[in-house]
C-alpha positions as CSV (number, residue, x, y, z in Angstrom):
1,M,131.7,81.9,83.5
2,T,128.7,79.7,82.7
3,P,127.5,77.7,85.8
4,F,128.6,74.1,85.5
5,P,125.1,72.6,85.9
6,L,123.8,74.8,83.1
7,R,126.5,73.4,80.8
8,R,125.4,69.8,81.6
9,A,121.8,70.8,81.2
10,A,122.3,72.3,77.8
11,L,124.1,69.2,76.6
12,V,121.4,66.9,77.9
13,L,118.6,68.9,76.4
14,T,120.3,69.1,73.1
15,L,120.6,65.3,73.0
16,A,117.0,65.0,74.1
17,A,115.8,67.2,71.3
18,A,117.8,65.2,68.8
19,C,116.8,61.7,70.0
20,G,113.2,62.1,70.8
21,P,110.8,61.2,73.7
22,A,112.7,58.2,75.0
23,L,115.8,60.2,75.7
24,S,113.7,63.2,76.9
25,Q,112.6,61.1,79.9
26,S,116.2,60.2,80.6
27,A,117.1,63.8,80.3
28,A,114.5,64.8,82.9
29,A,116.0,62.2,85.3
30,L,119.5,63.5,84.7
31,L,118.4,67.1,85.4
32,A,116.5,66.2,88.6
33,P,118.4,67.2,91.8
34,A,120.5,64.3,93.0
35,T,120.2,65.5,96.6
36,P,116.9,67.2,97.2
37,G,117.1,69.8,100.0
38,W,120.9,69.9,99.9
39,P,122.5,72.4,100.2
40,S,120.1,74.2,102.5
41,K,122.7,76.8,103.7
42,P,126.2,78.2,102.8
43,V,128.9,75.5,102.3
44,K,132.2,75.9,104.2
45,L,135.6,75.0,102.8
46,V,138.0,74.7,105.7
47,V,141.7,75.2,105.0
48,G,144.5,74.4,107.5
49,F,147.0,77.0,106.3
50,P,147.1,80.9,106.2
51,A,145.6,83.1,103.5
52,G,147.9,83.2,100.5
53,S,149.2,79.6,101.1
54,S,148.8,77.1,98.3
55,P,145.8,75.2,99.8
56,D,144.1,78.6,100.5
57,L,144.5,79.7,96.9
58,V,143.2,76.4,95.6
59,A,140.2,76.6,97.9
60,R,139.4,80.2,96.8
61,T,139.7,79.2,93.1
62,L,137.2,76.4,93.6
63,A,134.8,78.4,95.8
64,E,133.2,80.6,93.1
65,P,132.3,77.9,90.6
66,L,131.2,75.6,93.4
67,S,128.9,78.4,94.6
68,Q,127.5,78.8,91.1
69,S,126.8,75.1,90.9
70,L,125.2,74.7,94.3
71,G,123.3,78.0,94.4
72,Q,124.6,78.8,97.8
73,P,127.5,80.9,99.1
74,V,130.8,78.9,99.6
75,I,132.9,80.3,102.4
76,V,136.6,79.6,102.8
77,E,137.6,79.4,106.5
78,N,141.3,79.3,107.6
79,K,142.0,77.2,110.7
80,V,145.7,77.4,110.9
81,G,148.1,75.1,112.9
82,A,149.6,71.6,113.3
83,G,150.5,71.2,109.7
84,G,146.8,71.5,108.7
85,N,145.6,68.9,111.2
86,I,143.6,71.3,113.3
87,A,141.5,72.0,110.2
88,A,141.3,68.4,109.2
89,D,140.1,67.5,112.7
90,A,137.4,70.2,112.5
91,V,136.2,68.7,109.2
92,A,136.2,65.2,110.5
93,K,134.0,66.2,113.4
94,A,131.6,68.5,111.5
95,T,128.0,67.3,111.7
96,D,126.2,69.9,109.7
97,D,126.6,68.2,106.3
98,H,127.8,71.5,104.9
99,T,131.5,71.5,105.9
100,L,134.3,70.3,103.6
101,G,138.1,70.6,103.7
102,V,140.7,71.4,101.2
103,M,143.7,69.4,102.5
104,I,147.3,68.5,101.6
105,N,148.8,65.0,101.4
106,G,149.8,64.8,105.0
107,N,146.4,65.5,106.4
108,L,144.9,62.6,104.5
109,T,147.7,60.1,104.7
110,I,150.4,60.0,107.3
111,A,149.1,62.4,110.0
112,R,148.4,59.7,112.4
113,L,151.7,57.9,111.7
114,I,153.5,61.0,112.7
115,N,151.4,61.7,115.8
116,P,149.1,58.8,117.1
117,R,147.6,61.4,119.5
118,I,145.9,63.5,116.9
119,N,142.1,63.5,117.4
120,Y,141.1,62.1,114.0
121,D,141.9,59.1,111.8
122,P,142.4,60.1,108.2
123,L,141.3,56.8,106.9
124,K,138.3,56.3,109.2
125,D,137.0,59.8,109.8
126,L,137.4,61.5,106.4
127,A,135.6,60.7,103.2
128,P,137.6,61.3,99.9
129,I,135.9,63.6,97.5
130,S,138.4,64.5,94.7
131,L,142.1,64.8,94.2
132,I,142.3,68.3,92.7
133,A,145.9,68.9,91.6
134,T,149.5,67.8,92.1
135,A,152.9,69.3,91.8
136,P,156.6,68.5,92.5
137,L,158.4,70.6,95.2
138,A,161.2,73.0,94.5
139,L,164.3,73.0,96.7
140,A,164.8,76.7,97.6
141,A,167.7,78.4,99.3
142,P,168.7,82.1,100.0
143,A,169.6,84.1,97.0
144,N,173.2,84.2,98.2
145,A,173.5,80.5,99.0
146,P,176.9,79.0,98.5
147,G,177.9,77.1,95.3
148,A,177.6,78.1,91.7
149,T,176.0,74.8,90.8
150,A,173.5,72.4,92.6
151,Q,176.4,70.0,93.1
152,E,178.4,72.7,94.9
153,F,175.4,73.7,96.9
154,F,175.0,70.2,98.2
155,A,178.7,70.0,99.0
156,A,178.4,73.1,101.1
157,A,175.3,71.7,102.8
158,R,177.2,68.5,103.7
159,A,180.1,70.5,105.0
160,S,177.7,72.5,107.2
161,G,176.6,69.4,109.2
162,D,173.7,70.4,111.5
163,R,174.5,74.2,111.4
164,W,172.0,74.7,108.7
165,N,168.2,74.8,109.2
166,Y,165.4,73.9,106.9
167,G,161.8,75.2,107.2
168,T,158.4,73.6,106.5
169,P,154.8,74.5,106.9
170,G,154.5,72.0,109.8
171,V,155.5,68.7,111.3
172,G,154.2,65.8,109.1
173,T,153.7,67.8,106.0
174,V,155.1,66.4,102.7
175,A,157.8,69.1,102.8
176,H,158.9,67.7,106.2
177,I,158.9,64.1,105.2
178,G,160.4,64.9,101.8
179,M,163.3,66.8,103.4
180,E,164.0,64.0,105.7
181,L,164.2,61.7,102.7
182,L,166.4,64.2,100.9
183,K,168.7,64.3,103.9
184,N,169.2,60.6,103.5
185,K,169.6,60.7,99.7
186,A,171.9,63.7,99.5
187,G,173.9,63.1,102.7
188,I,173.0,66.4,104.3
189,N,171.8,67.1,107.9
190,P,170.0,70.4,108.4
191,V,167.7,70.9,111.4
192,H,163.9,71.1,111.1
193,V,162.2,74.4,111.9
194,P,158.3,74.3,111.4
195,Y,156.3,77.4,110.5
196,P,152.5,78.1,110.3
197,G,152.6,78.1,106.5
198,N,154.8,78.5,103.4
199,P,154.6,82.4,103.3
200,Q,156.4,82.4,106.7
201,V,158.9,79.8,105.4
202,I,159.7,82.1,102.4
203,N,160.2,85.1,104.7
204,A,162.6,83.0,106.8
205,I,164.6,82.0,103.8
206,I,164.8,85.6,102.6
207,G,165.7,86.8,106.1
208,G,168.4,84.2,106.5
209,Q,166.9,82.3,109.4
210,I,166.8,79.0,107.4
211,Q,169.1,77.8,104.6
212,L,166.7,75.6,102.6
213,S,163.2,74.4,102.1
214,L,161.0,72.3,99.8
215,L,158.3,74.7,98.5
216,P,155.5,74.6,96.0
217,P,157.2,75.4,92.6
218,A,155.1,78.5,91.7
219,M,155.8,80.2,95.0
220,A,159.5,79.4,94.8
221,A,159.8,80.4,91.2
222,A,158.1,83.8,91.7
223,Q,160.5,84.7,94.5
224,A,163.5,83.4,92.5
225,R,162.6,85.5,89.5
226,A,162.4,88.5,91.8
227,G,165.9,87.7,93.0
228,K,164.8,87.0,96.6
229,L,165.8,83.3,96.7
230,R,167.3,80.6,94.6
231,V,165.8,77.4,93.3
232,I,168.3,74.5,93.4
233,G,166.0,72.0,91.6
234,V,162.6,70.3,91.6
235,T,161.6,66.9,93.0
236,S,160.1,65.4,89.8
237,S,162.0,62.7,87.9
238,G,162.6,65.2,85.1
239,R,162.0,68.9,84.4
240,S,158.4,69.9,85.3
241,T,156.1,71.7,82.9
242,L,155.2,74.0,85.8
243,V,158.7,75.4,86.1
244,P,160.7,74.1,83.1
245,E,163.6,76.5,83.6
246,Y,164.8,74.6,86.7
247,P,166.5,71.2,86.7
248,S,165.4,68.2,88.5
249,L,167.3,67.2,91.6
250,A,168.2,64.0,89.7
251,E,170.2,66.2,87.4
252,A,172.1,67.4,90.5
253,G,173.0,63.8,91.4
254,V,170.2,63.1,93.8
255,K,169.0,59.7,92.6
256,D,165.6,58.0,93.2
257,F,164.0,61.1,94.6
258,N,160.6,61.7,93.1
259,L,158.1,63.5,95.3
260,E,154.8,65.3,94.8
261,I,152.5,67.5,96.9
262,W,148.8,67.6,96.3
263,N,145.6,69.3,97.3
264,A,142.3,67.3,97.7
265,V,138.8,67.8,98.9
266,A,137.6,65.6,101.7
267,A,134.4,65.5,103.8
268,P,133.3,64.1,107.2
269,R,132.7,60.4,106.9
270,S,129.2,61.1,108.2
271,L,128.3,63.1,105.0
272,P,125.4,61.3,103.3
273,Q,126.7,59.2,100.4
274,P,124.4,60.9,97.7
275,V,125.8,64.3,98.8
276,A,129.4,63.0,98.7
277,A,128.8,61.5,95.2
278,R,127.3,64.7,93.9
279,L,130.3,66.7,95.3
280,S,132.8,64.3,93.8
281,A,131.3,64.8,90.4
282,L,131.1,68.6,90.8
283,F,134.7,69.1,92.0
284,S,136.0,66.8,89.3
285,E,134.2,68.8,86.6
286,I,135.1,72.2,88.1
287,A,138.8,71.4,88.4
288,R,139.0,70.1,84.8
289,S,137.2,73.0,83.3
290,P,139.4,75.3,81.1
291,E,138.9,78.3,83.3
292,V,139.8,76.7,86.6
293,R,142.6,74.5,85.0
294,A,144.3,77.7,83.8
295,K,144.0,79.4,87.2
296,L,145.4,76.3,89.0
297,F,148.3,76.1,86.5
298,Q,149.2,79.7,87.1
299,Q,149.3,78.9,90.8
300,G,151.7,76.0,90.1
301,W,149.4,73.0,89.9
302,Q,148.8,70.2,87.4
303,V,145.1,69.4,87.5
304,K,143.8,65.9,88.2
305,G,140.1,66.3,89.1
306,T,139.7,62.7,90.1
307,T,136.7,60.7,91.4
308,A,136.5,59.8,95.0
309,E,137.9,56.4,94.1
310,G,140.9,58.0,92.4
311,L,141.7,60.0,95.6
312,A,141.2,57.0,97.8
313,N,143.8,55.1,95.6
314,R,146.2,57.9,95.9
315,I,145.8,58.1,99.7
316,Q,146.6,54.4,99.9
317,T,149.7,54.7,97.7
318,D,151.1,57.7,99.5
319,T,150.4,56.3,102.9
320,R,152.6,53.3,102.1
321,A,155.4,55.4,100.5
322,L,155.6,58.2,103.0
323,G,154.9,55.8,105.9
324,A,158.1,53.9,104.9
325,V,160.1,57.1,105.3
326,I,158.5,57.9,108.7
327,T,159.4,54.4,110.0
328,S,163.0,54.3,108.6
329,Q,163.8,57.9,109.8
330,G,161.9,57.6,113.1
331,I,160.0,60.8,112.5
332,K,157.6,61.8,115.3
333,A,155.6,64.8,116.2
334,E,157.6,67.4,118.0
């Protein structure tokens, strides 16, 4: 893989050669380091979920090309717990200017709405860098779940009352908020059981400890194809290009239910603005490169690679939408 700065350099130098001395001076300015002296040591990508989880895989996919671009090692560090909020708090409080976080929706939007006692404020303490990728969720159930169709499955779920359990990778995650919304939309009432991450959720489904969960589509589809669990449907308005073999929940009669998860990069608010701007451009370029785009698609993600402003806009939109569910359902940290 050609380092990303070298690609830009080659393009700029080609234009300079074609257009003469005037552009050559501009090319020199473009090639000058935007942040002299940074990075001066390895960069850390903090992830709030276990190795093998979706945010962890995204972080490791980004780490190598980021290291090539920066000329420093990029280390992925897993700080597991509290639905990713332990890691988010560590990033918010980092003061070394070399610590970033790969985070999910909840860490950057509704974390404080769920639990006012958390030690960081997503909107005040974290600086948006780039929205990396999005995906719908897949409603998964044990392979031997009742009902031959999605409609029959939901009928069995309604009949079970609160005797069924659903699993999530933590309180306040989008899987948690989304399932509470699904309970209202589909008229079901399973009980929430939080786990450290989605790998543990999948094991619980396979082992029969829980009866349903909203999972990243690639993880759910891989297990379904192996016959270990069953996908009832996905939370997009129509079939998703990520897993086109599965219907949307709208096809199963669940109306007005369109939900996405996403991964994004954020930094401490104290990170110098020139460094944040450089990182935003780098992550956007890296995510949208053909090599990384293909890897993320294989992991079950539709690449966005936005600017910092694009991520900030998404944070505001999702905070309003998910916050409305939290308020209406009275969801609080357990």
